[in-house]
C-alpha atoms as one frame of an Amber mdcrd trajectory, in Angstrom:
protein
 -10.053 -25.802 -66.883  -8.790 -22.487 -65.531  -6.445 -23.201 -62.626  -8.279
 -20.706 -60.418 -11.524 -22.621 -60.896  -9.791 -25.913 -60.099  -8.266 -24.537
 -56.905 -11.435 -22.864 -55.649 -13.544 -25.949 -56.295 -11.289 -27.933 -53.973
 -10.739 -25.440 -51.151 -14.133 -23.813 -50.614 -14.874 -25.906 -47.520 -11.340
 -25.455 -46.177 -11.610 -21.672 -46.524 -14.688 -21.695 -44.325 -13.750 -24.449
 -41.855 -10.046 -23.721 -41.315  -9.666 -20.072 -42.281 -13.100 -18.685 -41.289
 -13.338 -17.025 -44.689 -16.833 -16.736 -46.121 -16.704 -15.372 -49.665 -19.682
 -15.660 -51.985 -19.401 -17.597 -55.224 -20.179 -14.405 -57.129 -17.141 -12.743
 -55.569 -14.925 -15.662 -56.545 -16.123 -15.638 -60.165 -13.560 -13.005 -61.097
 -10.732 -15.368 -60.130 -12.041 -18.392 -62.002 -11.652 -17.076 -65.522  -8.962
 -15.407 -67.638  -8.656 -11.649 -67.919 -10.816 -10.107 -70.616  -9.340  -8.409
 -73.683 -11.015  -5.723 -75.765 -11.277  -5.632 -79.570  -7.781  -4.152 -79.830
  -6.189  -7.016 -77.933  -5.698  -4.885 -74.798  -6.700  -5.878 -71.298 -10.227
  -4.691 -70.543  -9.212  -2.189 -67.880 -12.545  -1.838 -66.005 -12.760  -5.593
 -65.476  -9.167  -5.739 -64.288  -9.705  -2.867 -61.854 -12.850  -4.596 -60.578
 -10.716  -7.670 -59.892  -8.170  -5.514 -58.043 -10.841  -3.897 -55.878 -12.423
  -7.251 -55.108  -8.993  -8.576 -54.120  -8.555  -5.806 -51.567 -12.046  -6.507
 -50.162 -11.238 -10.200 -49.746  -7.854  -9.488 -48.177  -9.569  -7.160 -45.712
 -11.910  -9.977 -44.714  -9.000 -12.370 -44.281  -7.018 -10.010 -42.055 -10.014
  -8.716 -40.096 -10.314 -12.129 -38.490  -7.124 -11.598 -36.509  -7.376  -7.859
 -36.011  -4.703  -7.148 -38.623  -6.906  -5.251 -41.071  -4.705  -2.149 -40.775
  -2.187  -4.009 -42.933  -4.649  -4.059 -45.813  -4.340  -0.280 -46.108  -0.980
  -0.890 -47.764  -2.666  -3.089 -50.349  -5.387  -0.537 -50.939  -2.676   2.008
 -51.704  -0.981  -0.491 -53.997  -4.210  -1.065 -55.918  -4.530   2.666 -56.533
  -0.847   3.288 -57.283  -0.193   0.520 -59.809  -2.493   1.777 -62.605  -1.078
   5.302 -62.262   2.549   4.245 -62.636   2.039   2.222 -65.803   3.043   5.177
 -67.962   6.223   5.729 -65.932   7.079   2.051 -65.544   5.139  -0.004 -68.088
   6.852  -3.215 -66.987   5.081  -3.061 -63.586   2.938  -6.137 -63.036  -0.166
  -6.580 -60.917   0.614  -7.465 -57.297  -2.876  -7.057 -55.830  -4.839  -9.788
 -57.606  -1.585 -11.759 -57.433  -1.844 -11.635 -53.626  -5.222 -13.398 -53.631
  -4.190 -15.944 -56.252  -1.049 -16.687 -54.233  -3.124 -17.097 -51.078  -5.658
 -19.535 -52.529  -2.851 -21.494 -54.205  -1.160 -21.893 -50.813  -4.413 -23.050
 -49.227  -4.743 -25.644 -51.975  -1.213 -26.970 -51.429  -1.681 -27.074 -47.654
  -4.780 -29.200 -48.194  -3.043 -31.639 -50.549   0.508 -32.020 -49.201   1.546
 -33.297 -45.772   3.465 -30.478 -44.108   5.818 -31.061 -41.165   5.024 -29.559
 -37.766   6.107 -25.935 -37.806   8.896 -25.617 -35.261   8.749 -22.587 -33.028
   5.132 -21.619 -33.552   2.016 -21.541 -31.386  -0.611 -21.637 -34.089  -1.370
 -23.724 -37.136  -0.645 -23.167 -40.806  -3.928 -21.376 -41.622  -3.105 -18.611
 -39.138   0.447 -18.313 -40.432  -0.531 -18.414 -44.101  -3.065 -15.622 -43.642
  -0.141 -13.437 -42.576   1.965 -14.364 -45.620  -0.103 -15.102 -48.701  -2.177
 -11.892 -48.849   0.538  -9.504 -47.612   3.827 -10.634 -49.133   3.935  -7.799
 -51.711   2.543  -4.949 -49.628   5.893  -3.123 -49.907   5.802  -2.988 -53.696
   4.803   0.717 -53.908   8.093   1.575 -52.188  10.045  -0.441 -54.743   8.176
   1.321 -57.547   8.953   4.715 -56.007  12.612   3.774 -55.569  12.908   2.723
 -59.198  11.576   6.090 -60.285  13.954   7.944 -57.942  16.822   5.703 -59.010
  16.620   6.842 -62.640  16.882  10.446 -61.466  19.768   9.657 -59.096  21.602
   7.724 -61.803  21.450  10.722 -64.114  22.803  13.043 -61.427  25.583  10.604
 -60.518  26.556  10.082 -64.155  26.962  13.826 -64.582  29.057  14.065 -61.416
  31.228  11.192 -62.638  31.738  12.774 -66.045  32.892  15.949 -64.298  35.177
  13.966 -61.996  33.467  15.849 -59.212  34.145  15.261 -55.481  30.497  16.063
 -54.787  28.839  13.245 -52.738  26.830  10.900 -54.894  23.056  10.738 -54.623
  21.944   7.648 -52.707  18.200   6.797 -52.666  17.308   5.066 -49.421  16.496
   1.337 -49.322  13.279   1.944 -47.389  11.602   4.818 -45.518  13.456   6.053
 -42.457  12.508   4.289 -39.197  10.567   1.540 -40.961  12.823  -0.932 -39.131
  12.325   0.695 -35.736   9.678  -0.870 -33.517   8.135   0.310 -30.245  10.720
   1.135 -27.561  13.334   1.256 -30.339  13.525  -2.485 -30.923  15.162  -3.280
 -34.264  13.084  -5.301 -36.737  16.136  -6.274 -38.787  17.813  -7.769 -35.731
  14.668  -9.713 -34.844  14.319 -11.106 -38.377  18.053 -11.877 -38.545  17.723
 -14.144 -35.522  14.940 -16.104 -37.206  16.830 -16.417 -40.491  19.835 -17.736
 -38.563  17.613 -20.339 -36.914  16.452 -21.325 -40.397  20.086 -21.905 -41.420
  19.827 -19.857 -44.625  23.268 -18.300 -44.370  21.892 -14.783 -44.876  23.500
 -11.771 -43.207  20.920  -8.987 -43.389  23.394  -6.114 -43.083  25.497  -7.631
 -45.858  22.366  -7.929 -47.989  21.525  -4.273 -47.342  25.052  -3.340 -48.492
  24.560  -5.380 -51.671  21.274  -3.604 -52.355  22.911  -0.214 -51.856  25.692
  -1.080 -54.276  23.110  -2.223 -56.829  20.947   0.823 -56.034  17.895  -1.377
 -55.481  14.996  -1.636 -53.087  13.609  -5.107 -52.351   9.856  -4.982 -51.798
  10.093  -8.227 -49.799  12.245  -6.433 -47.243   9.826  -3.492 -47.144   6.854
  -5.865 -46.793   8.480  -7.682 -43.878   9.496  -4.534 -42.013   6.129  -2.838
 -42.587   4.165  -5.880 -41.445   6.276  -6.320 -38.333   6.039  -2.602 -37.509
   2.236  -2.512 -37.789   1.663  -5.720 -35.824   4.191  -4.669 -33.164   2.180
  -1.467 -32.700  -1.026  -3.492 -32.357   0.564  -5.736 -29.723   2.086  -2.787
 -27.871  -1.312  -1.126 -27.562  -2.756  -4.141 -25.734   0.350  -5.638 -24.110
   2.894  -2.802 -23.690   4.938  -4.733 -21.129   5.382  -7.673 -23.512   3.917
 -10.131 -21.012   4.356 -13.811 -21.855   0.882 -14.950 -20.917  -2.392 -15.035
 -22.776  -3.704 -11.498 -22.976  -7.113 -11.461 -24.609  -9.094  -8.531 -25.940
 -12.029  -8.640 -28.340 -11.459 -12.352 -28.843  -7.799 -11.883 -29.855  -4.713
 -13.046 -27.967  -1.772 -10.649 -27.566   0.599 -12.954 -25.704   4.116 -11.737
 -26.552   5.043 -15.347 -27.289   2.697 -15.256 -30.288   4.587 -12.269 -31.633
   8.041 -13.731 -30.987   7.176 -17.012 -32.695   4.424 -16.816 -35.316   4.464
 -13.140 -36.274   8.248 -12.971 -36.598   8.272 -16.174 -38.668   5.646 -14.798
 -41.032   7.551 -11.531 -41.489  10.824 -13.422 -41.995   9.212 -15.450 -44.777
   8.180 -12.166 -46.424  11.712 -10.823 -46.026  13.366 -13.567 -48.097  10.708
 -14.303 -50.721  11.982 -11.767 -53.276  15.764 -11.844 -52.765  17.436 -11.726
 -56.165  18.664 -15.095 -57.394  21.988 -13.406 -58.215  22.603 -12.407 -54.608
  25.575 -14.500 -53.498  24.783 -14.321 -49.770  21.708 -16.560 -49.912  23.994
 -19.533 -49.444  21.604 -22.269 -48.284  18.308 -23.420 -49.727  14.950 -22.990
 -48.020  14.449 -26.434 -46.492  10.923 -27.825 -46.385  11.462 -29.547 -43.029
  13.079 -26.518 -41.346  11.057 -23.590 -42.691   7.985 -24.909 -44.525   6.204
 -21.542 -44.376   8.944 -19.738 -46.314   9.132 -22.738 -48.675   5.410 -22.450
 -49.394   5.541 -18.692 -49.968   8.464 -18.871 -52.389   6.877 -21.760 -54.279
   3.492 -20.064 -54.619   4.932 -16.654 -55.493   7.135 -18.173 -58.200   4.405
 -20.325 -59.739   1.575 -17.760 -59.653   2.026 -16.196 -63.072  -1.449 -16.532
 -64.555  -3.659 -13.518 -65.242  -0.997 -11.038 -64.055  -1.596  -7.800 -65.906
   1.298  -5.796 -67.314   1.185  -3.222 -70.069   4.155  -4.523 -72.030   4.557
  -8.119 -70.865   2.583 -11.092 -72.106  -0.372 -12.073 -69.908  -0.596 -15.845
 -69.478  -4.047 -17.375 -69.132  -4.907 -19.533 -66.160  -6.149 -22.084 -68.702
  -2.472 -22.801 -69.495  -1.460 -23.687 -65.918  -2.146 -26.752 -63.790  -1.093
 -28.290 -60.493  -1.318 -31.840 -59.144  -0.334 -32.778 -55.604   0.166 -35.948
 -53.586   1.022 -36.262 -49.901   4.709 -35.706 -50.599   5.079 -34.226 -54.067
   3.865 -31.398 -56.289   3.678 -31.281 -60.079   3.421 -27.867 -61.698   2.531
 -27.196 -65.317   3.360 -23.835 -66.870   3.526 -22.445 -70.423   6.759 -23.472
 -72.124   8.041 -19.894 -72.267   7.801 -19.633 -68.455   9.518 -22.921 -67.703
  12.969 -21.351 -68.026  12.027 -18.860 -65.297  10.113 -21.061 -62.890  12.330
 -24.160 -63.015  15.715 -22.549 -62.167  14.191 -20.358 -59.439  12.739 -23.353
 -57.615  15.886 -25.405 -58.223  18.126 -22.703 -56.763  16.065 -21.783 -53.731
  14.157 -24.838 -52.439  14.903 -28.309 -51.078  13.259 -31.144 -49.188  10.014
 -31.764 -51.112   9.684 -33.278 -54.565   8.515 -30.607 -57.012   8.302 -31.140
 -60.759   7.884 -28.461 -63.400   6.461 -29.758 -66.683   7.628 -33.221 -65.687
  11.215 -32.215 -64.788  12.398 -32.504 -61.169  13.148 -28.983 -59.941  13.213
 -29.654 -56.186  14.043 -32.836 -54.321
């Protein structure tokens, strides 16, 4: 059975009862079967693009519930950008359909595994997961753009080096200017740093930024986190500009500043760390299930969700070759053998506190 079909069979009621998501069975059909290939062995592009467009529609429905639909504009841009950059960067993989598959996988795990109470939050896991699963890769267009600019900058810098020139080297920015600046000049990086410190991850954000600059990289997880926090901060500021710590309701939504300080910041912090390179030395502590279960869930789902991810020059693995079994306090993942050497070490290096097996081997304990 295709893993998407298995997941959706089990969570349909939960999507409606706990997440207020009402998606027709016809709309879900695209996610219950492998990608189609044409007679030449290539992905059938119209079907794939239909799946991308449907993903954006579903994400819009998910985020509309909490007045965060403006965020989905980033994903709409991503859906339109990715096909156009294939010729420039053929290794680019789909991150739009991936967002929906990651989301429904997380819903499935939340239904099967007993999660600890989330410390420092006002709302439950469904609210938090809706802010993580569908949006965790919304910054990917910036990473794509940086990679393209980086190749140009590298060429310029190589020429300058060969000439032993004192001319300043070209330095592509990590993210767009002022992306980290919130209303009234609050600093998103400082806000996220405080949460990461509470999670005892050992990460110094400024040190990580320096590492990225030295490697000439942009991390789309960082961009996703800063963009999400910036957009939601603007939404809160419109309704509650004085950052009042009492329930402030408008159109059925609550803009209490406490919600922002707790739940929204935690969701953005989970986005911030989900894509940090495994070679980065500063991520000194593992993501502990009992301390930060939301970030644990996002990293787990993002790492495991490798089925039906289109790429022009990478193999596409069918959802028929994946499986997941859960108990109250353990998860067993099954992946194609060629992926085991990617999935297993990533989970082993980053996660702790919940038993997770990959193809029968204990990766997390």
